[in-house]
C-alpha positions in Angstrom: -40.6 32.6 -3.9 -37.2 33.4 -5.3 -35.4 30.7 -7.3 -32.3 29.1 -5.7 -28.9 30.0 -7.1 -27.5 27.5 -9.6 -24.5 26.7 -7.2 -27.0 25.6 -4.5 -28.8 23.4 -6.9 -25.5 21.9 -8.2 -24.3 21.2 -4.6 -27.6 19.5 -3.7 -27.5 17.4 -6.8 -23.9 16.5 -6.2 -24.6 15.6 -2.6 -27.5 13.5 -3.6 -25.3 11.5 -5.9 -22.6 11.2 -3.2 -20.1 12.6 -5.7 -19.2 15.5 -3.3 -19.2 13.3 -0.2 -16.6 13.9 2.4 -16.8 10.3 3.4 -15.3 7.2 1.9 -17.2 3.9 1.6 -15.9 0.4 1.9 -16.7 -0.2 -1.7 -14.8 2.9 -2.9 -11.7 1.8 -0.9 -11.8 -1.7 -2.3 -12.2 -0.4 -5.9 -9.4 2.0 -5.2 -7.0 -0.7 -4.0 -7.9 -2.8 -7.1 -7.1 0.2 -9.3 -3.8 0.8 -7.5 -2.8 -2.9 -7.8 -3.6 -2.7 -11.6 -1.5 0.5 -11.9 1.4 -1.3 -10.2 1.2 -4.3 -12.5 1.4 -1.9 -15.5 4.4 -0.2 -13.9 3.4 3.2 -15.3 4.7 5.8 -12.9 2.2 8.7 -13.7 -0.7 6.4 -13.0 0.9 5.1 -9.8 1.7 8.6 -8.6 -1.7 10.0 -9.3 -3.1 7.7 -6.6 -0.9 9.3 -3.9 -1.9 12.4 -1.9 0.2 15.5 -2.1 1.7 14.9 1.3 2.0 11.1 0.9 4.8 9.4 2.8 5.9 5.8 2.8 8.0 4.1 5.5 9.7 0.9 4.4 11.4 -1.7 6.6 13.1 -4.1 4.3 14.8 -7.4 5.1 17.2 -8.5 2.4 18.0 -12.2 2.0 20.8 -13.2 4.3 20.8 -9.9 6.3 19.9 -9.9 10.0 19.2 -6.2 10.3 16.6 -4.5 8.2 17.1 -1.4 6.2 14.7 1.4 6.9 13.7 4.1 4.4 11.2 7.0 4.5 10.1 8.6 1.3 8.0 11.6 0.4 5.7 11.5 -2.6 8.3 13.1 -4.8 11.0 10.5 -4.2 8.5 7.7 -4.3 7.3 8.8 -7.7 10.9 9.1 -9.0 11.5 5.5 -7.8 8.3 4.3 -9.4 9.6 5.4 -12.8 12.5 2.9 -12.5 9.9 0.0 -12.5 8.9 0.9 -16.1 12.1 -0.8 -17.4 11.1 -4.1 -15.9 9.9 -6.5 -18.6 9.1 -9.4 -16.2 7.1 -8.5 -13.2 4.3 -10.2 -11.2 2.2 -8.8 -8.3 -0.1 -11.0 -6.3 -2.3 -9.8 -3.5 -2.6 -12.5 -0.9 -5.0 -10.8 1.5 -6.7 -7.5 2.2 -8.4 -6.1 5.3 -10.2 -2.7 5.1 -10.9 -1.0 8.5 -13.1 2.1 8.1 -12.5 5.0 10.5 -15.5 5.9 12.7 -15.8 9.3 11.0 -15.7 7.5 7.5 -13.1 10.1 6.3 -10.3 7.5 6.1 -9.7 3.8 6.1 -6.8 1.7 7.1 -6.0 -1.0 4.5 -3.7 -3.9 5.4 -2.7 -6.0 2.5 -0.2 -8.8 1.9 1.6 -9.0 -1.4 4.1 -11.1 -3.3 6.1 -9.4 -5.9 8.4 -11.2 -8.3 10.9 -9.3 -10.5 14.4 -9.5 -11.8 17.2 -8.8 -9.3 19.9 -6.6 -11.0 23.3 -6.8 -9.2 24.9 -4.3 -11.6 23.8 -1.8 -14.3 22.3 -4.2 -16.8 23.1 -3.9 -20.5 19.7 -5.4 -21.3 16.5 -6.1 -19.3 17.6 -9.8 -19.5 21.0 -9.1 -17.9 20.3 -10.8 -14.5 20.8 -14.2 -13.0 18.2 -14.2 -10.1 14.7 -13.1 -9.5 13.8 -11.5 -6.2 10.6 -12.5 -4.5 9.4 -9.9 -2.1 6.7 -10.8 0.4 5.3 -7.7 2.0 2.7 -6.4 4.4 1.5 -2.9 3.6 -0.6 -0.8 6.0 -2.0 2.2 4.2 -4.2 5.0 5.2 -6.5 6.1 2.4 -8.8 9.1 2.3 -10.2 11.8 0.1 -8.1 14.5 -1.4 -9.7 16.9 -3.9 -12.7 14.6 -4.1 -10.8 11.5 -5.0 -9.6 8.5 -2.9 -5.8 8.7 -2.5 -3.1 7.0 -0.4 -2.3 9.3 2.4 0.5 7.2 3.9 1.9 3.7 3.8 4.0 1.6 6.1 5.6 -1.5 4.5 7.5 -4.4 5.9 9.2 -6.5 3.1 11.1 -9.7 3.1 13.3 -10.5 0.1 14.2 -14.0 -1.2 16.5 -14.5 -4.2 15.7 -17.4 -6.6 17.7 -18.6 -9.6 16.4 -17.3 -12.9 15.9 -20.9 -14.1 13.5 -21.7 -11.2 10.8 -19.2 -12.1 9.0 -18.6 -15.4 7.7 -15.1 -15.7 6.2 -13.9 -19.0 7.3 -10.7 -20.7 4.8 -7.9 -20.8 
């Protein structure tokens, strides 16, 4: 009997450990979302962007305080990552996940994640001279519906649809620590 080529043995070992799986599990998705939330809390754009697929898109419907009509925005991964870089200047930021629901696709290649968040951060009405140059915080309550799946062997966001509602609150009414 001829020995099996090394690549066949490697594939078999990889498949046995589920490292080369083409399916995602509920646990993988839950851990991925936790990692994504932690990256957002750190506001480090390279880590945030690493979690997005090459063809990632985000559709945002945003309701600003006092506005009747929402603004709508669609971004590709490139623009999203550029915008993520602007969050690094925030010294006061809080992200709370209120709920999460993970719905696995029947083929187990993707999952739809619906999560509700509350973000609190400074609201800059002009170009600030310092990070403390603001008078109000914005509290943004959002519902995110994301499709996640595997890309290059790693779980990634494939797309996200967000509906966000903004409330402005006086700087004196909220105490957010610096980090």
